[in-house]
C-alpha positions in Angstrom: 60.3 137.4 104.3 60.3 139.8 107.3 61.9 138.4 110.5 63.4 135.3 108.8 66.9 134.5 109.8 69.4 134.5 106.9 70.3 131.0 105.7 73.9 129.9 105.5 74.7 128.8 101.9 78.4 128.9 102.4 80.4 125.8 101.6 81.3 125.6 105.3 77.7 125.9 106.3 76.4 123.4 103.7 79.0 120.8 104.3 79.6 121.0 108.1 78.9 117.6 109.5 79.1 118.4 113.2 76.3 116.7 115.0 75.7 114.3 112.2 76.2 110.5 112.1 77.3 108.7 109.0 76.9 105.0 108.5 79.6 103.7 106.1 79.0 100.3 104.7 82.1 98.4 103.8 84.0 100.9 105.9 86.6 98.5 107.2 88.8 98.5 104.1 89.4 100.0 100.7 87.3 102.9 99.6 84.9 102.5 102.5 87.8 103.0 104.9 88.8 106.2 103.0 85.2 107.5 103.5 85.3 106.5 107.2 88.5 108.4 107.6 87.4 111.5 105.7 84.0 112.1 107.3 85.3 112.8 110.8 87.6 115.4 109.3 84.4 117.3 108.4 82.8 116.8 111.9 80.7 113.6 111.5 80.5 110.7 113.8 81.0 107.5 111.8 79.5 104.1 112.1 80.9 101.3 110.0 78.8 98.3 108.8 78.6 95.7 106.1 76.7 96.2 102.8 73.8 94.7 101.0 71.3 96.2 98.5 68.5 94.3 100.2 69.6 95.7 103.5 69.9 99.2 102.0 66.3 99.1 100.7 65.0 97.8 104.1 66.9 100.6 105.9 65.4 103.2 103.6 61.9 102.1 104.4 62.6 101.9 108.1 64.7 105.0 108.6 63.1 107.4 106.1 60.1 108.2 108.3 62.5 109.2 111.0 64.1 111.7 108.7 67.2 109.6 108.3 68.4 109.4 104.7 69.7 106.2 103.2 71.8 106.2 100.1 74.6 104.3 98.4 77.7 105.2 96.6 78.7 103.0 93.6 82.4 103.5 93.2 84.2 102.7 89.9 87.9 101.8 90.0 90.0 103.2 92.9 93.4 101.9 94.0 92.9 99.3 96.8 94.0 95.9 97.8 91.0 94.5 95.9 92.0 96.2 92.6 95.8 95.6 92.8 95.7 92.4 90.7 93.6 94.0 88.0 95.6 97.2 87.9 98.8 95.3 87.4 97.5 93.9 84.2 94.8 96.2 82.9 95.2 99.7 84.3 95.9 101.3 81.0 92.8 99.7 79.5 90.7 100.7 82.5 91.8 104.3 82.2 91.2 104.2 78.4 87.6 103.0 78.9 86.9 105.7 81.5 85.6 109.0 79.9 87.7 110.9 82.4 90.8 108.8 81.5 91.8 107.8 85.0 90.9 105.9 88.1 89.3 107.7 91.1 91.0 109.4 94.0 90.0 109.0 97.7 88.9 112.6 98.0 86.4 112.1 95.3 84.6 109.5 97.4 85.0 111.5 100.5 83.4 114.5 98.8 80.3 112.6 97.7 79.7 111.0 101.2 80.3 114.4 102.8 77.6 115.8 100.6 75.2 112.9 101.5 75.8 113.3 105.2 75.6 117.1 105.2 72.7 119.5 105.3 73.3 120.0 101.5 72.3 116.4 101.0 69.5 116.2 103.5 66.7 115.8 100.9 68.6 113.1 98.9 67.5 109.7 99.8 67.0 106.3 98.2 69.6 106.9 95.5 72.8 105.2 94.3 75.4 107.7 93.2 78.0 106.4 90.8 81.5 107.8 91.4 83.2 106.1 88.5 84.4 108.8 86.0 81.5 108.0 83.7 82.2 104.3 83.1 78.7 103.2 84.2 77.2 105.0 81.2 80.1 104.9 78.7 80.2 102.6 75.7 83.9 101.7 76.2 85.4 98.9 74.2 86.2 96.8 77.3 88.0 94.1 75.2 90.2 93.4 78.2 87.2 92.2 80.3 86.6 89.3 77.9 90.1 87.8 78.0 90.5 84.3 79.3 
């Protein structure tokens, strides 16, 4: 196209969050806190709030027409205060049930939320993205979940 300015498809151009605001639900602890810490490192302003699927749906309807995307991340197992008890007893089973054979790392959550908040994710809205190593679709044996 004559006269069109070149588009920046570099990683830095696609994932630069300067001038963007990210709303992190559940951002006061655990994985949410990791997201809230990682997004500013990529230039985003971060707002932390509580979470609720009902509120997520309502926010999508309200904010979508204003060109504000609303998405959710569905994390699998990550090390946190909440998972400490389970990991002490069942970490080997959890990892065995995961197709990737391990629990998640903080940078894996930060990468997904950076995508969602960046220009690269600007046409992604109304979705829930699992970051769980495939456990949401695997047919793991999960015997450990049925113990009394």
